[in-house]
C-alpha positions as CSV (number, residue, x, y, z in Angstrom):
1,M,17.2,-17.0,10.4
2,K,14.0,-17.7,12.2
3,I,15.7,-16.8,15.6
4,N,16.8,-13.4,14.1
5,K,13.3,-12.6,13.1
6,T,11.8,-13.6,16.4
7,L,14.5,-11.6,18.3
8,G,13.9,-8.6,16.1
9,F,10.1,-8.7,16.5
10,S,10.5,-9.1,20.3
11,V,12.9,-6.1,20.5
12,A,10.6,-4.0,18.3
13,A,7.5,-4.9,20.4
14,L,9.3,-4.0,23.7
15,G,10.5,-0.8,22.2
16,F,7.0,0.2,21.1
17,L,5.6,-0.7,24.5
18,A,8.2,1.4,26.2
19,L,7.6,4.3,23.8
20,G,3.9,4.2,24.5
21,Y,4.4,4.0,28.3
22,F,6.8,6.9,28.4
23,G,4.8,8.8,25.8
24,V,1.7,8.6,28.1
25,Q,3.8,9.8,31.0
26,Y,5.1,12.8,29.1
27,F,2.2,13.8,26.7
28,G,-0.8,12.4,28.6
29,R,-3.4,9.8,27.7
30,N,-5.6,11.8,25.3
31,N,-2.6,13.2,23.3
32,M,-1.3,9.7,22.8
33,F,-4.7,8.5,21.6
34,T,-4.6,11.4,19.1
35,I,-1.1,10.6,18.0
36,A,-2.0,6.9,17.6
37,A,-5.2,7.7,15.6
38,A,-3.2,10.1,13.3
39,V,-0.5,7.5,12.6
40,G,-3.1,4.8,12.0
41,G,-5.0,7.1,9.6
42,A,-1.9,8.0,7.7
43,G,-1.0,4.3,7.3
44,A,-4.5,3.5,6.1
45,I,-4.4,6.4,3.6
46,S,-1.0,5.4,2.3
47,Y,-2.2,1.8,1.9
48,V,-5.2,2.9,-0.2
49,L,-3.2,5.3,-2.4
50,Q,-0.5,2.8,-3.3
51,K,-0.3,2.0,-7.0
52,P,-0.2,-1.7,-7.8
53,N,3.0,-3.0,-9.4
54,Q,2.4,-4.1,-13.0
55,P,4.9,-6.3,-14.6
56,Q,6.9,-4.7,-17.4
57,S,6.7,-6.2,-20.9
58,P,10.1,-7.2,-22.3
59,S,11.6,-4.4,-24.3
60,N,12.8,-6.7,-27.2
61,Q,9.2,-7.7,-28.1
62,P,6.9,-5.2,-29.7
63,E,3.5,-4.7,-28.1
64,P,0.6,-6.4,-30.0
65,Q,-1.4,-4.0,-32.2
66,P,-5.1,-3.9,-31.7
67,T,-7.1,-5.7,-34.4
68,P,-9.1,-3.3,-36.6
69,M,-12.8,-3.6,-36.4
70,K,-14.8,-4.4,-39.5
71,T,-17.7,-2.1,-40.2
72,Q,-20.7,-3.2,-42.0
73,R,-21.9,-0.9,-44.8
74,K,-25.6,-0.2,-45.0
75,G,-27.1,-1.0,-48.4
76,R,-29.6,1.2,-50.3
77,K,-33.2,0.0,-50.3
78,S,-34.8,0.3,-53.8
């Protein structure tokens, strides 16, 4: 299993390097910097906007009811 992960990461890294190299040849350096900044910004925004996973309560147990607050009555002064 560890070999499969290492091989996958290596292939992905070589693929990204090749994509960057040929992208610079085709689009130019400044355009590739712009594309990289846009992708990085989109990743950062999607990370910030993710909703955290909250565990679901079991459906067979009712949710606890909030306890009522006791109010203190003001007495009359005579």
